[in-house]
Each structure stands twice: as C-alpha cells, then as structure tokens.
C-alpha positions, 0 to 999 in steps of 0.5 A: 405454689407458683415459681416466677423467673424474670429476665431481660434487665440491663443497662441502657441509655435514656430513650432506649428500650428493653424487653422483660420476660417473666415465665411462670410455673407450677400450679397455674389454673383459672383466672389470674393476674400477672404484674410488673412492679418496681422499686428504686433505691430509697422508694416503696415498690410500685405497681408498673403494669398488670395483665390479666389472663383475659388480656385486660391491662392496667398502667402506672400513669408515668409509663402510659404510652411508653410500656406495654404488658403482654402475655402468652397464656400457653407459655405462662409467660408475661412480658414488659416492653419498655420504650423511651426509657428515662433515668427515673425508670431505674429500679429493680423490676419484679414480676408477680403472679396473683390468683383472681377471686371474687368477693361480693360481686368484685374482683380482687388479687388473692394469693400471690407469688414474686420473682426474685427481680431483674435490674434496669438501669437507665443511664448515660 
C-alpha cells in the first residue's frame, strides 16, 4: 500500500506561480510513475503531468511550457512547478502513484493510489 500527501496549493493571481509537492510512503519498490491530475468544477479529472522513476515526462498540451514535473527518488517526492498560471488552471490537484507493468512488450500503469488533493485557485 502507498500513501500520498500533497501540499502547496493556494490562491494566486493570473500570471503567478505555485509549486506543488507530493510525498509518497509505504511499499514503494521498482519502476513506477507519479502523476498530477486535476479536476475543475463540472469537469472530468484529467492528467496534467507525469514522471517515471527513470525521469521520463508527459504533459497535457495546455500546460506545456508552463508546468514542470520533477522528482526526488531518494525522498519519494514528486513536484509540479506551475508558472504563468491562468484562471482555467483552477482545480483540485491530485497526486497519483502507479506501478509500471509490462504486458506484451509494452508499458502500462498498474495498481495506483491517490492522494486527497490540494486546491489551486487562480483569480484576480
């Protein structure tokens, strides 16, 4: 079992910055991917960014160039640096840890665990 705790959310003005952190604990072994998801009012939860234990990243098109995911494997911590924030970035941001599994020669997210989320509000 993996436990996740997010922090760093808050209220910022458009154009401002925030840095989110997610600390994972528990049975963390082998290859894994940690991701940031967000859910705005009335919308479905969407993947914002993810980063594997090897350092590979993937981003939602609308945040490319503005958000940067990174991780410290020794501390089992993932970060999301958010710059040039826009009102449409307002959402609850969730951290997710997933094991990486190989099936048919391809990589997939296996069992996953969710944090409770941290609220990011971008408003003037």
